[in-house]
C-alpha positions, 0 to 999 in steps of 0.5 A: 500500500502506498497510502497509510492504512485507514478505515473508512468512516462509512464502513458497514453502512448502506451503499445506497447514498440516500439510505447512507445519509440517514444511517449516518445520522442514526449512527451518530446518536449511538457511536459514543454511547457507553458499552454495556457488555453483559454477556462475555467471557473476559477472565475476571483475573485480568481485572484483579491482577491488572497486569500487562497482556504480555505480547501481541500474539497472546493478546490477539492470536492464541486465545481467539478461536475465530482467528485460529480456526480460519488459519487452521482451515488454510493449513496452519496448525494449532501448535504453530499458532502457539495454542499447545503441543501435540505428540508430533509437533511442539508448540511455538514459543516465540510470540513473534513467529506466531504473529508472523503467521497471523500477518501472513494469513491476513488475506484469509479474513477478507469478508469476515467479521474477524477482519472488521474486529481486527482492523478496528483494534489495530487502527483505532486502538493501536494506531497501526497504519500498515495492513498486516502482511508477511512484509509488515509483520515485524514492524507491526509487532514492535508497534503493538508490543510497545503499546501493550507495555504502556501503563495505560494499557492495563485491563482496568484502564482500558475499561475507561479507554473503551467506554465500558460502563459495565462488563460481566465475566463468566464464572464456574458455579463453584467459584469462590468469587474472591476475585469479584470480592477484591474488585468490589473492595477496589471500587469495581463491584458495580462495573465488573459483575460475575455470571453463574455458569453451571454447565459442567454440573448439569451434564452427568455423562461428562468425564469430570462431572463427579469431580466438579460436583465435589467442587460445588459441594466444597464451595457451598460448604456441603457434601453433595451425596444426594439429588436434594443436596445437589439442588441445595448447593446450586441454590446456595452458590447462586445466592452468593453470586447474587450477593456479589452483584451477578445479574444472570446465569449462562447455559450453553447446552447442545439442545434447548429441551426444558422438559422436567422429570418427576422427582423420583426419576431425577433422584434415580438418574442422579444416583446412577451418575454418582455411581458412574452408571448413567446412560447417554439418554438419561444424561440428556434427559437430566440436562433438560430437566435441570434447565427447567430447575434453573428457570425455577431458581431464577424465578426465585432469585431473579437472575436472568437466564441466558440460554444459547444452545445449538453448538456441537462442541469439539467436532474434531476429537483429536484437537479436543483430546490434545488441547482440551475442551472447546479447542476442537472446532465447535460447529452449529447444529439445527436447533428446535425451540418451540416444543423445547421451551414450551415446558419452561414458558408454560410454567414461567413465561408470565412469571413477574420475577422470571426473565430468559434471553434465548440466543441461537446460531440457527438462523432458520428459527428467527422468524419461524420460532423465536420471533413469535415466542418472544413476541408473546411471552413477557419473560422471553427476550430474543438475544442478539446474533451470537457467535457464527451469526455475529457478522454484518450480513447475519445481523441484517438478516436477524433484524429483517426476520425477527423484528416483524414478529418480535418487535424491537422491545422484545430484543435484548440489545447487543451482547459481544460474547467475547474473550478477546478484550480488544474486540469489545469496542469493535463488536459494539461499533459494528452492531451499531452501524448495522442497526443504523443501516437497518433503521435508515431503510425503515426511515427511507421507506417511510415506515419510521420517522427519523426521531423514532429510528434514533430512539430505537438505535439508542435502545438497541445499543445501550438502554435495552441491554441494561433493561434486559439484565436488571438487578435481582 
């Protein structure tokens, strides 16, 4: 490139000049709003330790499964990208070499949301003026490394730099919450919130299930040797999360089934699991039963229930076994919601203290199932496009397919669902631009007035996210 690398101010806005002009006005009302990041996976330890992010490879490449999976699809390997070793290949320990591999593969991200997030971070946050490539890799590494080393580039300082008003971490159900206690003492208790994630405890056929039940019991101060003690321990831990400022629970099951079992059957299956004799069918039935139980507990304690099913974890058994859970290329599957959520919504869909936010990676269900469900049950809100759908065209399709039946008021506002801290402002910016474009079209078609479009955009970018996650 002969000219410095810059980002166009109208990126991701409509190409049509009439609509683009309206979209600029709508986007201008949201671009500087605070960020509400109520569903994410940034480790809480980053904020308690508040130390350097290390190096560019550790910040951008190694922890980002969006990035590594694309490079793997083009012939790279996880060891060469610094993720870990295999029997045949040692992990690359030179962060500069990992960074070079990333820069050399830059073209593979063309047209992807990963490209948008990365270029936003590199240009807007790090001041990079050269596009990544094999030729520019070392110079970019030095520039990014120098920025990372600055005292102002620490997690707590970046909350202000990025305009993050509140951010939720995701914490295991047995967490002691010591990190959040420390943050509260340091004045961050209202800004960095925990989220209760019980998934490993609800899937009885996982190899580590009994060990994790023991961790739950230790955290709750009880010996979990029965189904009743198991439920009591979950309730006790949930209460600790509420007291620590939590607003929500988080559930990433494969299926959306919420069919309850009778107590006797639930006890029988639980006892079989403790004895190591549970079947796959029993484990699946129990996981659906426990989603119903989690909803019942949310109706008691007020924690918002976040449900995002439909991803087959660790599709590739080899990398999963070598590198650990969630390193084996997760892939979406067809997901059914109407019948699956019926038991939960029949019991709690009109409960004044219950809220559930449903996410999906199956676009087909927006207009057929989730839109109509969210459009009638007061307890249900439709979550923002998530994971594989967290992309410009998918976001537009979401607005087009869900809004007509759910309306804007039955949507949660944007959530970023990321571990990549520096991508948070980029993800929220992209969502605000896409929403501005969609709302601008409604204005251009005389379906909304401009003031209504602006007001709706502010709702989607800020107010709805706060309202969807109220204090218990």
